[in-house]
Biotite code that builds the C-alpha atoms (Angstrom):
import biotite.structure as struc

atoms = struc.array([
    struc.Atom([18.750, -11.633, 6.219], chain_id="A", res_id=1, res_name="MET", atom_name="CA", element="C"),
    struc.Atom([16.812, -12.241, 3.470], chain_id="A", res_id=2, res_name="THR", atom_name="CA", element="C"),
    struc.Atom([13.075, -12.465, 3.516], chain_id="A", res_id=3, res_name="LYS", atom_name="CA", element="C"),
    struc.Atom([10.776, -15.232, 2.003], chain_id="A", res_id=4, res_name="ARG", atom_name="CA", element="C"),
    struc.Atom([8.134, -14.784, 0.728], chain_id="A", res_id=5, res_name="ILE", atom_name="CA", element="C"),
    struc.Atom([5.657, -17.704, -0.479], chain_id="A", res_id=6, res_name="LEU", atom_name="CA", element="C"),
    struc.Atom([2.941, -17.004, -3.023], chain_id="A", res_id=7, res_name="VAL", atom_name="CA", element="C"),
    struc.Atom([-0.245, -19.229, -3.710], chain_id="A", res_id=8, res_name="PHE", atom_name="CA", element="C"),
    struc.Atom([-1.493, -18.340, -7.477], chain_id="A", res_id=9, res_name="GLN", atom_name="CA", element="C"),
    struc.Atom([-4.824, -19.631, -8.653], chain_id="A", res_id=10, res_name="HIS", atom_name="CA", element="C"),
    struc.Atom([-4.194, -19.278, -12.150], chain_id="A", res_id=11, res_name="LEU", atom_name="CA", element="C"),
    struc.Atom([-0.732, -18.296, -13.992], chain_id="A", res_id=12, res_name="ARG", atom_name="CA", element="C"),
    struc.Atom([-1.255, -14.883, -15.536], chain_id="A", res_id=13, res_name="ILE", atom_name="CA", element="C"),
    struc.Atom([-3.201, -13.743, -12.069], chain_id="A", res_id=14, res_name="GLU", atom_name="CA", element="C"),
    struc.Atom([0.130, -12.856, -9.794], chain_id="A", res_id=15, res_name="HIS", atom_name="CA", element="C"),
    struc.Atom([1.100, -10.315, -7.812], chain_id="A", res_id=16, res_name="PRO", atom_name="CA", element="C"),
    struc.Atom([2.118, -7.522, -10.491], chain_id="A", res_id=17, res_name="GLY", atom_name="CA", element="C"),
    struc.Atom([3.731, -5.014, -9.354], chain_id="A", res_id=18, res_name="ILE", atom_name="CA", element="C"),
    struc.Atom([4.182, -6.362, -6.138], chain_id="A", res_id=19, res_name="PHE", atom_name="CA", element="C"),
    struc.Atom([6.943, -8.574, -7.787], chain_id="A", res_id=20, res_name="ARG", atom_name="CA", element="C"),
    struc.Atom([8.810, -5.467, -8.971], chain_id="A", res_id=21, res_name="GLU", atom_name="CA", element="C"),
    struc.Atom([8.954, -4.194, -5.142], chain_id="A", res_id=22, res_name="PHE", atom_name="CA", element="C"),
    struc.Atom([9.785, -7.574, -4.244], chain_id="A", res_id=23, res_name="PHE", atom_name="CA", element="C"),
    struc.Atom([12.677, -7.492, -6.416], chain_id="A", res_id=24, res_name="LYS", atom_name="CA", element="C"),
    struc.Atom([13.568, -4.176, -4.989], chain_id="A", res_id=25, res_name="GLU", atom_name="CA", element="C"),
    struc.Atom([14.066, -5.300, -1.778], chain_id="A", res_id=26, res_name="ASP", atom_name="CA", element="C"),
    struc.Atom([15.697, -8.443, -3.174], chain_id="A", res_id=27, res_name="GLY", atom_name="CA", element="C"),
    struc.Atom([12.981, -10.957, -1.056], chain_id="A", res_id=28, res_name="PHE", atom_name="CA", element="C"),
    struc.Atom([13.284, -14.300, -2.230], chain_id="A", res_id=29, res_name="ASP", atom_name="CA", element="C"),
    struc.Atom([9.619, -15.022, -4.027], chain_id="A", res_id=30, res_name="VAL", atom_name="CA", element="C"),
    struc.Atom([8.664, -18.631, -4.336], chain_id="A", res_id=31, res_name="SER", atom_name="CA", element="C"),
    struc.Atom([5.286, -18.738, -6.079], chain_id="A", res_id=32, res_name="THR", atom_name="CA", element="C"),
    struc.Atom([3.198, -21.872, -6.012], chain_id="A", res_id=33, res_name="VAL", atom_name="CA", element="C"),
    struc.Atom([0.484, -23.110, -9.117], chain_id="A", res_id=34, res_name="GLU", atom_name="CA", element="C"),
    struc.Atom([-1.889, -24.482, -7.118], chain_id="A", res_id=35, res_name="LEU", atom_name="CA", element="C"),
    struc.Atom([-4.091, -24.979, -9.963], chain_id="A", res_id=36, res_name="ASP", atom_name="CA", element="C"),
    struc.Atom([-1.080, -26.993, -12.251], chain_id="A", res_id=37, res_name="GLU", atom_name="CA", element="C"),
    struc.Atom([-0.135, -29.601, -9.377], chain_id="A", res_id=38, res_name="GLY", atom_name="CA", element="C"),
    struc.Atom([2.250, -27.776, -7.385], chain_id="A", res_id=39, res_name="GLU", atom_name="CA", element="C"),
    struc.Atom([3.309, -28.871, -4.230], chain_id="A", res_id=40, res_name="THR", atom_name="CA", element="C"),
    struc.Atom([3.211, -26.915, -1.624], chain_id="A", res_id=41, res_name="ILE", atom_name="CA", element="C"),
    struc.Atom([6.569, -26.517, 0.748], chain_id="A", res_id=42, res_name="PRO", atom_name="CA", element="C"),
    struc.Atom([7.097, -26.593, 4.268], chain_id="A", res_id=43, res_name="ASP", atom_name="CA", element="C"),
    struc.Atom([5.965, -22.667, 5.219], chain_id="A", res_id=44, res_name="LEU", atom_name="CA", element="C"),
    struc.Atom([8.563, -22.598, 8.379], chain_id="A", res_id=45, res_name="ASN", atom_name="CA", element="C"),
    struc.Atom([11.114, -21.811, 5.448], chain_id="A", res_id=46, res_name="ASN", atom_name="CA", element="C"),
    struc.Atom([8.842, -18.712, 4.933], chain_id="A", res_id=47, res_name="PHE", atom_name="CA", element="C"),
    struc.Atom([8.556, -15.513, 6.291], chain_id="A", res_id=48, res_name="ASP", atom_name="CA", element="C"),
    struc.Atom([5.189, -14.187, 4.770], chain_id="A", res_id=49, res_name="ALA", atom_name="CA", element="C"),
    struc.Atom([2.234, -15.619, 2.656], chain_id="A", res_id=50, res_name="LEU", atom_name="CA", element="C"),
    struc.Atom([0.783, -14.182, 0.044], chain_id="A", res_id=51, res_name="TRP", atom_name="CA", element="C"),
    struc.Atom([-2.512, -15.553, -2.159], chain_id="A", res_id=52, res_name="VAL", atom_name="CA", element="C"),
    struc.Atom([-3.853, -14.436, -5.278], chain_id="A", res_id=53, res_name="MET", atom_name="CA", element="C"),
    struc.Atom([-7.031, -14.307, -6.722], chain_id="A", res_id=54, res_name="GLY", atom_name="CA", element="C"),
    struc.Atom([-8.023, -17.066, -9.086], chain_id="A", res_id=55, res_name="GLY", atom_name="CA", element="C"),
    struc.Atom([-11.585, -17.881, -11.674], chain_id="A", res_id=56, res_name="PRO", atom_name="CA", element="C"),
    struc.Atom([-12.277, -20.105, -8.644], chain_id="A", res_id=57, res_name="GLN", atom_name="CA", element="C"),
    struc.Atom([-15.012, -20.056, -5.519], chain_id="A", res_id=58, res_name="ASP", atom_name="CA", element="C"),
    struc.Atom([-13.785, -21.125, -2.013], chain_id="A", res_id=59, res_name="VAL", atom_name="CA", element="C"),
    struc.Atom([-17.325, -23.719, -2.233], chain_id="A", res_id=60, res_name="TRP", atom_name="CA", element="C"),
    struc.Atom([-16.037, -25.444, -5.536], chain_id="A", res_id=61, res_name="GLN", atom_name="CA", element="C"),
    struc.Atom([-14.005, -28.291, -3.127], chain_id="A", res_id=62, res_name="GLU", atom_name="CA", element="C"),
    struc.Atom([-15.735, -30.709, -5.955], chain_id="A", res_id=63, res_name="ASP", atom_name="CA", element="C"),
    struc.Atom([-14.136, -29.259, -8.823], chain_id="A", res_id=64, res_name="ARG", atom_name="CA", element="C"),
    struc.Atom([-10.851, -28.224, -7.238], chain_id="A", res_id=65, res_name="TYR", atom_name="CA", element="C"),
    struc.Atom([-9.919, -30.604, -4.173], chain_id="A", res_id=66, res_name="PRO", atom_name="CA", element="C"),
    struc.Atom([-7.335, -28.724, -3.673], chain_id="A", res_id=67, res_name="TRP", atom_name="CA", element="C"),
    struc.Atom([-8.641, -26.067, -2.377], chain_id="A", res_id=68, res_name="LEU", atom_name="CA", element="C"),
    struc.Atom([-9.033, -28.162, 1.073], chain_id="A", res_id=69, res_name="ILE", atom_name="CA", element="C"),
    struc.Atom([-5.615, -28.468, 1.297], chain_id="A", res_id=70, res_name="ASP", atom_name="CA", element="C"),
    struc.Atom([-4.955, -24.538, 0.228], chain_id="A", res_id=71, res_name="GLU", atom_name="CA", element="C"),
    struc.Atom([-7.494, -23.847, 3.314], chain_id="A", res_id=72, res_name="LYS", atom_name="CA", element="C"),
    struc.Atom([-5.766, -25.943, 5.793], chain_id="A", res_id=73, res_name="GLU", atom_name="CA", element="C"),
    struc.Atom([-2.490, -24.247, 4.807], chain_id="A", res_id=74, res_name="VAL", atom_name="CA", element="C"),
    struc.Atom([-4.153, -21.312, 5.538], chain_id="A", res_id=75, res_name="ILE", atom_name="CA", element="C"),
    struc.Atom([-5.469, -22.048, 8.361], chain_id="A", res_id=76, res_name="ARG", atom_name="CA", element="C"),
    struc.Atom([-2.160, -23.260, 9.652], chain_id="A", res_id=77, res_name="LYS", atom_name="CA", element="C"),
    struc.Atom([-0.055, -20.446, 8.521], chain_id="A", res_id=78, res_name="ALA", atom_name="CA", element="C"),
    struc.Atom([-2.368, -17.725, 10.440], chain_id="A", res_id=79, res_name="VAL", atom_name="CA", element="C"),
    struc.Atom([-3.427, -19.690, 13.612], chain_id="A", res_id=80, res_name="ASN", atom_name="CA", element="C"),
    struc.Atom([-0.509, -22.070, 14.376], chain_id="A", res_id=81, res_name="ASP", atom_name="CA", element="C"),
    struc.Atom([2.589, -20.079, 12.900], chain_id="A", res_id=82, res_name="LEU", atom_name="CA", element="C"),
    struc.Atom([1.123, -16.556, 13.125], chain_id="A", res_id=83, res_name="ASN", atom_name="CA", element="C"),
    struc.Atom([3.138, -16.001, 9.720], chain_id="A", res_id=84, res_name="MET", atom_name="CA", element="C"),
    struc.Atom([2.315, -12.442, 7.675], chain_id="A", res_id=85, res_name="PRO", atom_name="CA", element="C"),
    struc.Atom([-0.459, -12.987, 5.737], chain_id="A", res_id=86, res_name="PHE", atom_name="CA", element="C"),
    struc.Atom([-2.277, -11.205, 2.436], chain_id="A", res_id=87, res_name="VAL", atom_name="CA", element="C"),
    struc.Atom([-4.628, -12.160, 0.505], chain_id="A", res_id=88, res_name="GLY", atom_name="CA", element="C"),
    struc.Atom([-6.494, -10.626, -2.820], chain_id="A", res_id=89, res_name="ILE", atom_name="CA", element="C"),
    struc.Atom([-9.545, -10.913, -4.393], chain_id="A", res_id=90, res_name="CYS", atom_name="CA", element="C"),
    struc.Atom([-9.631, -15.098, -4.440], chain_id="A", res_id=91, res_name="LEU", atom_name="CA", element="C"),
    struc.Atom([-7.001, -15.187, -1.827], chain_id="A", res_id=92, res_name="GLY", atom_name="CA", element="C"),
    struc.Atom([-9.650, -12.507, 0.693], chain_id="A", res_id=93, res_name="HIS", atom_name="CA", element="C"),
    struc.Atom([-11.952, -15.341, 0.463], chain_id="A", res_id=94, res_name="GLN", atom_name="CA", element="C"),
    struc.Atom([-9.944, -17.901, 1.373], chain_id="A", res_id=95, res_name="LEU", atom_name="CA", element="C"),
    struc.Atom([-8.587, -16.549, 4.314], chain_id="A", res_id=96, res_name="LEU", atom_name="CA", element="C"),
    struc.Atom([-12.420, -15.988, 5.330], chain_id="A", res_id=97, res_name="ALA", atom_name="CA", element="C"),
    struc.Atom([-14.014, -19.074, 4.968], chain_id="A", res_id=98, res_name="ASP", atom_name="CA", element="C"),
    struc.Atom([-10.806, -20.733, 5.688], chain_id="A", res_id=99, res_name="ALA", atom_name="CA", element="C"),
    struc.Atom([-11.353, -19.318, 9.442], chain_id="A", res_id=100, res_name="LEU", atom_name="CA", element="C"),
    struc.Atom([-15.033, -19.596, 9.900], chain_id="A", res_id=101, res_name="GLY", atom_name="CA", element="C"),
    struc.Atom([-16.062, -16.188, 7.749], chain_id="A", res_id=102, res_name="GLY", atom_name="CA", element="C"),
    struc.Atom([-18.983, -17.111, 5.352], chain_id="A", res_id=103, res_name="ASP", atom_name="CA", element="C"),
    struc.Atom([-18.743, -16.492, 1.714], chain_id="A", res_id=104, res_name="VAL", atom_name="CA", element="C"),
    struc.Atom([-20.699, -16.996, -1.318], chain_id="A", res_id=105, res_name="GLY", atom_name="CA", element="C"),
    struc.Atom([-21.993, -15.058, -4.476], chain_id="A", res_id=106, res_name="PRO", atom_name="CA", element="C"),
    struc.Atom([-22.500, -11.530, -4.483], chain_id="A", res_id=107, res_name="GLY", atom_name="CA", element="C"),
    struc.Atom([-25.679, -9.929, -4.684], chain_id="A", res_id=108, res_name="SER", atom_name="CA", element="C"),
    struc.Atom([-24.452, -7.901, -7.315], chain_id="A", res_id=109, res_name="GLU", atom_name="CA", element="C"),
    struc.Atom([-21.031, -8.855, -9.797], chain_id="A", res_id=110, res_name="THR", atom_name="CA", element="C"),
    struc.Atom([-18.565, -5.642, -9.081], chain_id="A", res_id=111, res_name="GLU", atom_name="CA", element="C"),
    struc.Atom([-16.300, -5.355, -12.484], chain_id="A", res_id=112, res_name="VAL", atom_name="CA", element="C"),
    struc.Atom([-14.649, -2.029, -13.366], chain_id="A", res_id=113, res_name="GLY", atom_name="CA", element="C"),
    struc.Atom([-13.098, 0.636, -12.168], chain_id="A", res_id=114, res_name="ILE", atom_name="CA", element="C"),
    struc.Atom([-15.067, 1.424, -8.626], chain_id="A", res_id=115, res_name="MET", atom_name="CA", element="C"),
    struc.Atom([-14.728, 3.322, -5.535], chain_id="A", res_id=116, res_name="GLN", atom_name="CA", element="C"),
    struc.Atom([-13.705, 1.659, -1.747], chain_id="A", res_id=117, res_name="ILE", atom_name="CA", element="C"),
    struc.Atom([-14.365, 3.687, 1.009], chain_id="A", res_id=118, res_name="HIS", atom_name="CA", element="C"),
    struc.Atom([-12.183, 2.996, 4.622], chain_id="A", res_id=119, res_name="LYS", atom_name="CA", element="C"),
    struc.Atom([-14.241, 2.104, 7.249], chain_id="A", res_id=120, res_name="THR", atom_name="CA", element="C"),
    struc.Atom([-13.732, 3.915, 10.771], chain_id="A", res_id=121, res_name="GLU", atom_name="CA", element="C"),
    struc.Atom([-11.240, 0.558, 11.734], chain_id="A", res_id=122, res_name="ALA", atom_name="CA", element="C"),
    struc.Atom([-9.968, 1.493, 7.970], chain_id="A", res_id=123, res_name="GLY", atom_name="CA", element="C"),
    struc.Atom([-8.880, 5.499, 9.028], chain_id="A", res_id=124, res_name="LYS", atom_name="CA", element="C"),
    struc.Atom([-7.136, 3.807, 12.227], chain_id="A", res_id=125, res_name="GLN", atom_name="CA", element="C"),
    struc.Atom([-5.190, 1.019, 10.853], chain_id="A", res_id=126, res_name="ASN", atom_name="CA", element="C"),
    struc.Atom([-1.646, 1.333, 9.688], chain_id="A", res_id=127, res_name="PRO", atom_name="CA", element="C"),
    struc.Atom([-2.180, -0.744, 6.826], chain_id="A", res_id=128, res_name="PHE", atom_name="CA", element="C"),
    struc.Atom([-3.861, 1.711, 5.026], chain_id="A", res_id=129, res_name="LEU", atom_name="CA", element="C"),
    struc.Atom([-1.908, 4.685, 6.177], chain_id="A", res_id=130, res_name="ASN", atom_name="CA", element="C"),
    struc.Atom([-1.413, 7.686, 3.622], chain_id="A", res_id=131, res_name="ASP", atom_name="CA", element="C"),
    struc.Atom([-4.308, 6.687, 2.078], chain_id="A", res_id=132, res_name="MET", atom_name="CA", element="C"),
    struc.Atom([-7.423, 8.319, 0.423], chain_id="A", res_id=133, res_name="LEU", atom_name="CA", element="C"),
    struc.Atom([-10.483, 7.478, 2.848], chain_id="A", res_id=134, res_name="ASP", atom_name="CA", element="C"),
    struc.Atom([-11.883, 6.660, -1.019], chain_id="A", res_id=135, res_name="THR", atom_name="CA", element="C"),
    struc.Atom([-10.120, 5.144, -3.764], chain_id="A", res_id=136, res_name="MET", atom_name="CA", element="C"),
    struc.Atom([-10.683, 4.094, -7.226], chain_id="A", res_id=137, res_name="ASN", atom_name="CA", element="C"),
    struc.Atom([-9.446, 0.621, -8.007], chain_id="A", res_id=138, res_name="CYS", atom_name="CA", element="C"),
    struc.Atom([-9.991, -2.627, -10.162], chain_id="A", res_id=139, res_name="LEU", atom_name="CA", element="C"),
    struc.Atom([-12.949, -4.683, -8.877], chain_id="A", res_id=140, res_name="GLN", atom_name="CA", element="C"),
    struc.Atom([-13.840, -8.199, -11.048], chain_id="A", res_id=141, res_name="TRP", atom_name="CA", element="C"),
    struc.Atom([-15.700, -10.426, -9.174], chain_id="A", res_id=142, res_name="HIS", atom_name="CA", element="C"),
    struc.Atom([-19.147, -12.585, -8.348], chain_id="A", res_id=143, res_name="GLY", atom_name="CA", element="C"),
    struc.Atom([-18.177, -13.783, -4.954], chain_id="A", res_id=144, res_name="ALA", atom_name="CA", element="C"),
    struc.Atom([-17.684, -11.986, -1.585], chain_id="A", res_id=145, res_name="GLU", atom_name="CA", element="C"),
    struc.Atom([-17.569, -12.604, 1.934], chain_id="A", res_id=146, res_name="VAL", atom_name="CA", element="C"),
    struc.Atom([-21.085, -11.759, 4.007], chain_id="A", res_id=147, res_name="LYS", atom_name="CA", element="C"),
    struc.Atom([-19.227, -12.224, 7.310], chain_id="A", res_id=148, res_name="THR", atom_name="CA", element="C"),
    struc.Atom([-15.974, -11.696, 8.473], chain_id="A", res_id=149, res_name="ALA", atom_name="CA", element="C"),
    struc.Atom([-14.324, -14.295, 10.731], chain_id="A", res_id=150, res_name="PRO", atom_name="CA", element="C"),
    struc.Atom([-14.546, -13.494, 14.641], chain_id="A", res_id=151, res_name="ALA", atom_name="CA", element="C"),
    struc.Atom([-11.938, -11.051, 15.853], chain_id="A", res_id=152, res_name="GLY", atom_name="CA", element="C"),
    struc.Atom([-10.830, -9.267, 12.227], chain_id="A", res_id=153, res_name="MET", atom_name="CA", element="C"),
    struc.Atom([-11.981, -5.921, 11.566], chain_id="A", res_id=154, res_name="ASP", atom_name="CA", element="C"),
    struc.Atom([-13.123, -4.331, 8.471], chain_id="A", res_id=155, res_name="VAL", atom_name="CA", element="C"),
    struc.Atom([-10.834, -2.088, 6.642], chain_id="A", res_id=156, res_name="LEU", atom_name="CA", element="C"),
    struc.Atom([-13.201, -1.007, 3.929], chain_id="A", res_id=157, res_name="ALA", atom_name="CA", element="C"),
    struc.Atom([-16.576, -1.199, 2.162], chain_id="A", res_id=158, res_name="SER", atom_name="CA", element="C"),
    struc.Atom([-18.152, -0.725, -1.282], chain_id="A", res_id=159, res_name="SER", atom_name="CA", element="C"),
    struc.Atom([-21.441, 0.432, -2.130], chain_id="A", res_id=160, res_name="ASP", atom_name="CA", element="C"),
    struc.Atom([-22.347, -3.397, -2.736], chain_id="A", res_id=161, res_name="VAL", atom_name="CA", element="C"),
    struc.Atom([-20.128, -4.888, -0.737], chain_id="A", res_id=162, res_name="CYS", atom_name="CA", element="C"),
    struc.Atom([-19.603, -4.435, 2.871], chain_id="A", res_id=163, res_name="GLY", atom_name="CA", element="C"),
    struc.Atom([-16.275, -6.529, 3.284], chain_id="A", res_id=164, res_name="ILE", atom_name="CA", element="C"),
    struc.Atom([-13.853, -5.101, 1.043], chain_id="A", res_id=165, res_name="GLN", atom_name="CA", element="C"),
    struc.Atom([-10.683, -5.300, 3.466], chain_id="A", res_id=166, res_name="SER", atom_name="CA", element="C"),
    struc.Atom([-9.827, -7.601, 6.198], chain_id="A", res_id=167, res_name="LEU", atom_name="CA", element="C"),
    struc.Atom([-7.485, -7.440, 8.919], chain_id="A", res_id=168, res_name="SER", atom_name="CA", element="C"),
    struc.Atom([-6.303, -9.265, 12.411], chain_id="A", res_id=169, res_name="SER", atom_name="CA", element="C"),
    struc.Atom([-3.761, -6.715, 13.865], chain_id="A", res_id=170, res_name="GLY", atom_name="CA", element="C"),
    struc.Atom([-0.173, -6.477, 12.305], chain_id="A", res_id=171, res_name="SER", atom_name="CA", element="C"),
    struc.Atom([-0.417, -9.991, 11.007], chain_id="A", res_id=172, res_name="GLN", atom_name="CA", element="C"),
    struc.Atom([-3.263, -10.512, 8.322], chain_id="A", res_id=173, res_name="VAL", atom_name="CA", element="C"),
    struc.Atom([-4.375, -8.080, 5.606], chain_id="A", res_id=174, res_name="PHE", atom_name="CA", element="C"),
    struc.Atom([-6.640, -8.657, 2.740], chain_id="A", res_id=175, res_name="THR", atom_name="CA", element="C"),
    struc.Atom([-8.479, -7.056, -0.584], chain_id="A", res_id=176, res_name="SER", atom_name="CA", element="C"),
    struc.Atom([-11.293, -8.087, -2.568], chain_id="A", res_id=177, res_name="GLN", atom_name="CA", element="C"),
    struc.Atom([-10.053, -5.282, -4.477], chain_id="A", res_id=178, res_name="TYR", atom_name="CA", element="C"),
    struc.Atom([-7.008, -5.345, -6.828], chain_id="A", res_id=179, res_name="HIS", atom_name="CA", element="C"),
    struc.Atom([-4.114, -3.046, -5.566], chain_id="A", res_id=180, res_name="GLN", atom_name="CA", element="C"),
    struc.Atom([-1.505, -5.364, -7.853], chain_id="A", res_id=181, res_name="GLU", atom_name="CA", element="C"),
    struc.Atom([-2.837, -4.568, -11.489], chain_id="A", res_id=182, res_name="ILE", atom_name="CA", element="C"),
    struc.Atom([-0.155, -3.669, -14.393], chain_id="A", res_id=183, res_name="ILE", atom_name="CA", element="C"),
    struc.Atom([-0.640, -2.185, -18.243], chain_id="A", res_id=184, res_name="PRO", atom_name="CA", element="C"),
    struc.Atom([-1.247, -5.995, -19.015], chain_id="A", res_id=185, res_name="SER", atom_name="CA", element="C"),
    struc.Atom([-3.666, -7.305, -16.884], chain_id="A", res_id=186, res_name="THR", atom_name="CA", element="C"),
    struc.Atom([-7.262, -6.170, -17.722], chain_id="A", res_id=187, res_name="VAL", atom_name="CA", element="C"),
    struc.Atom([-6.182, -7.697, -21.320], chain_id="A", res_id=188, res_name="SER", atom_name="CA", element="C"),
    struc.Atom([-4.568, -10.653, -19.974], chain_id="A", res_id=189, res_name="ASP", atom_name="CA", element="C"),
    struc.Atom([-7.560, -11.391, -17.690], chain_id="A", res_id=190, res_name="TRP", atom_name="CA", element="C"),
    struc.Atom([-10.395, -10.621, -20.519], chain_id="A", res_id=191, res_name="SER", atom_name="CA", element="C"),
    struc.Atom([-8.346, -13.938, -22.562], chain_id="A", res_id=192, res_name="ASP", atom_name="CA", element="C"),
    struc.Atom([-10.184, -16.171, -19.470], chain_id="A", res_id=193, res_name="ILE", atom_name="CA", element="C"),
    struc.Atom([-13.790, -17.302, -20.036], chain_id="A", res_id=194, res_name="PRO", atom_name="CA", element="C"),
    struc.Atom([-14.831, -17.061, -16.720], chain_id="A", res_id=195, res_name="ALA", atom_name="CA", element="C"),
    struc.Atom([-13.698, -13.410, -16.436], chain_id="A", res_id=196, res_name="TYR", atom_name="CA", element="C"),
    struc.Atom([-14.654, -12.149, -20.431], chain_id="A", res_id=197, res_name="LYS", atom_name="CA", element="C"),
    struc.Atom([-18.031, -13.376, -19.694], chain_id="A", res_id=198, res_name="LYS", atom_name="CA", element="C"),
    struc.Atom([-18.385, -11.521, -15.859], chain_id="A", res_id=199, res_name="ALA", atom_name="CA", element="C"),
    struc.Atom([-16.960, -8.725, -17.837], chain_id="A", res_id=200, res_name="LEU", atom_name="CA", element="C"),
    struc.Atom([-19.280, -8.522, -20.807], chain_id="A", res_id=201, res_name="GLU", atom_name="CA", element="C"),
    struc.Atom([-22.612, -9.296, -18.500], chain_id="A", res_id=202, res_name="LYS", atom_name="CA", element="C"),
    struc.Atom([-21.495, -6.326, -16.476], chain_id="A", res_id=203, res_name="ALA", atom_name="CA", element="C"),
    struc.Atom([-20.203, -3.516, -19.009], chain_id="A", res_id=204, res_name="LEU", atom_name="CA", element="C"),
    struc.Atom([-21.504, -4.685, -22.204], chain_id="A", res_id=205, res_name="GLY", atom_name="CA", element="C"),
    struc.Atom([-20.180, -5.259, -25.798], chain_id="A", res_id=206, res_name="GLU", atom_name="CA", element="C"),
    struc.Atom([-16.380, -4.188, -26.146], chain_id="A", res_id=207, res_name="ASN", atom_name="CA", element="C"),
    struc.Atom([-15.969, -4.182, -22.619], chain_id="A", res_id=208, res_name="ALA", atom_name="CA", element="C"),
    struc.Atom([-12.575, -5.362, -22.333], chain_id="A", res_id=209, res_name="ALA", atom_name="CA", element="C"),
    struc.Atom([-11.375, -2.316, -24.369], chain_id="A", res_id=210, res_name="ASP", atom_name="CA", element="C"),
    struc.Atom([-13.326, 0.063, -22.846], chain_id="A", res_id=211, res_name="LYS", atom_name="CA", element="C"),
    struc.Atom([-11.602, -1.129, -19.438], chain_id="A", res_id=212, res_name="LEU", atom_name="CA", element="C"),
    struc.Atom([-8.415, -1.585, -20.592], chain_id="A", res_id=213, res_name="GLU", atom_name="CA", element="C"),
    struc.Atom([-8.646, 2.085, -21.771], chain_id="A", res_id=214, res_name="LYS", atom_name="CA", element="C"),
    struc.Atom([-9.776, 3.286, -18.402], chain_id="A", res_id=215, res_name="GLU", atom_name="CA", element="C"),
    struc.Atom([-7.552, 1.219, -16.312], chain_id="A", res_id=216, res_name="ALA", atom_name="CA", element="C"),
    struc.Atom([-4.531, 2.608, -18.209], chain_id="A", res_id=217, res_name="LEU", atom_name="CA", element="C"),
    struc.Atom([-5.869, 6.291, -17.849], chain_id="A", res_id=218, res_name="GLU", atom_name="CA", element="C"),
    struc.Atom([-5.979, 5.121, -13.712], chain_id="A", res_id=219, res_name="TYR", atom_name="CA", element="C"),
    struc.Atom([-2.491, 3.636, -13.508], chain_id="A", res_id=220, res_name="MET", atom_name="CA", element="C"),
    struc.Atom([-0.188, 5.451, -11.983], chain_id="A", res_id=221, res_name="SER", atom_name="CA", element="C"),
    struc.Atom([-2.357, 6.495, -9.266], chain_id="A", res_id=222, res_name="ASP", atom_name="CA", element="C"),
    struc.Atom([-3.052, 2.984, -9.198], chain_id="A", res_id=223, res_name="PHE", atom_name="CA", element="C"),
    struc.Atom([0.756, 1.672, -8.705], chain_id="A", res_id=224, res_name="ASN", atom_name="CA", element="C"),
    struc.Atom([1.306, 4.477, -6.473], chain_id="A", res_id=225, res_name="LYS", atom_name="CA", element="C"),
    struc.Atom([-1.782, 3.344, -4.111], chain_id="A", res_id=226, res_name="THR", atom_name="CA", element="C"),
    struc.Atom([-0.376, -0.322, -4.330], chain_id="A", res_id=227, res_name="ALA", atom_name="CA", element="C"),
    struc.Atom([3.929, 1.124, -3.187], chain_id="A", res_id=228, res_name="ARG", atom_name="CA", element="C"),
    struc.Atom([1.908, 3.044, -0.256], chain_id="A", res_id=229, res_name="GLN", atom_name="CA", element="C"),
    struc.Atom([-0.180, -0.510, 0.608], chain_id="A", res_id=230, res_name="PHE", atom_name="CA", element="C"),
    struc.Atom([3.899, -2.121, 0.477], chain_id="A", res_id=231, res_name="TYR", atom_name="CA", element="C"),
    struc.Atom([5.755, 0.391, 2.231], chain_id="A", res_id=232, res_name="GLU", atom_name="CA", element="C"),
    struc.Atom([2.571, 0.196, 5.059], chain_id="A", res_id=233, res_name="ASN", atom_name="CA", element="C"),
    struc.Atom([2.629, -3.696, 5.090], chain_id="A", res_id=234, res_name="TRP", atom_name="CA", element="C"),
    struc.Atom([6.196, -3.733, 5.417], chain_id="A", res_id=235, res_name="LYS", atom_name="CA", element="C"),
    struc.Atom([6.381, -1.345, 8.109], chain_id="A", res_id=236, res_name="ASN", atom_name="CA", element="C"),
    struc.Atom([3.714, -3.260, 9.884], chain_id="A", res_id=237, res_name="VAL", atom_name="CA", element="C"),
    struc.Atom([4.964, -6.780, 9.947], chain_id="A", res_id=238, res_name="VAL", atom_name="CA", element="C"),
    struc.Atom([8.444, -6.307, 9.243], chain_id="A", res_id=239, res_name="PHE", atom_name="CA", element="C"),
])
């Protein structure tokens, strides 16, 4: 039976990236809801998994983005009531933590650029991260962070300035603050977003977009191999 994946997006250009190719290869039926454009969330019972992507919003900006209230309630329902497989990336990672009782707030430092994450002891044993390096290069682009994990969740990875880079709950939930989904156009696309460009230039200085794009392209093959390994692990774990 064809697997049905529901994707929540908060910005049209911040999509599942290379994972879209993997979904297509497997014949998965993917439905995308563009929450920032007012699209309606469908019945969760019609889907086999929920992926929640990144975006320029912050989880506490419910007055500015009132749809965040409904989104977090839907995430709670998907995870707690329906036991749906869940993947959250960047904002999706933070929304999951906030929805389930964790604490999310501004980070002590902005993380933007190609940086390293390190598996925790729990991460070294977790099947979502099987056959992946204990220290990995990845793209970071965030100013907020999960400060306290929801009760019962494992922290799988950390960085030097952000202690909670990845969360999991059994074979159901996986989230990452870092980006695994990137493709060659990612840095260029995201640099056109004013909030992202500001954070980028603050962290890396003038001409930051060109410099980061060049660096990301140098690592792209490794990034895509890591994304493929995660995706295969995820399928083996949840399906």
